[in-house]
C-alpha positions in Angstrom: -4.1 25.3 23.0 -6.4 22.7 22.3 -6.4 23.0 18.5 -2.8 22.8 18.5 -3.3 19.3 20.2 -5.9 18.5 18.0 -3.2 19.7 15.0 -0.7 17.4 16.3 -3.3 14.2 16.6 -4.3 14.7 13.0 -0.7 14.8 11.9 0.0 11.6 13.8 -2.7 9.8 12.3 -1.5 10.1 8.8 1.7 8.2 9.5 -0.1 4.9 9.7 -2.1 5.3 6.5 1.2 6.4 4.8 3.1 3.1 6.1 0.2 1.3 4.9 0.0 2.5 1.6 3.8 2.3 1.3 3.6 -1.5 2.2 1.0 -1.9 -0.8 3.0 -0.2 -3.3 6.0 -2.1 -2.5 4.1 -5.5 -2.3 2.4 -4.7 -5.8 5.9 -3.9 -7.6 8.5 -5.9 -5.6 7.2 -8.9 -3.7 4.2 -9.9 -6.1 6.1 -10.2 -9.2 8.7 -12.0 -7.2 6.4 -14.7 -5.9 4.2 -15.1 -9.1 7.6 -15.8 -10.7 8.3 -18.3 -8.4 4.8 -20.0 -7.9 4.6 -19.6 -11.7 1.4 -17.4 -12.0 0.7 -15.5 -15.1 1.5 -12.5 -16.2 -2.2 -11.5 -16.8 -2.9 -12.5 -13.7 0.3 -10.9 -12.0 -1.0 -7.4 -13.4 -4.7 -7.8 -12.3 -3.2 -8.8 -8.6 -0.8 -5.6 -8.8 -3.8 -3.2 -9.9 -5.8 -4.7 -6.7 -3.4 -3.7 -4.4 -2.2 -0.4 -6.2 -5.9 0.5 -6.0 -6.0 -0.5 -2.3 -3.2 1.3 -1.6 -4.8 4.7 -2.9 -7.7 3.9 -0.9 -5.6 4.0 2.5 
């Protein structure tokens, strides 16, 4: 019974990580390019920021 409760607790801790990773991916693929275009940031800097966000989403 105790192992079953521990397994459920481990599964519950995956959800915040999944949501955070999905948020970083959404930010790097959609939000960041839109903001960069609006502000006037160059393409190379946008790509660098996108790479940094994707690396951050992989670490979570």
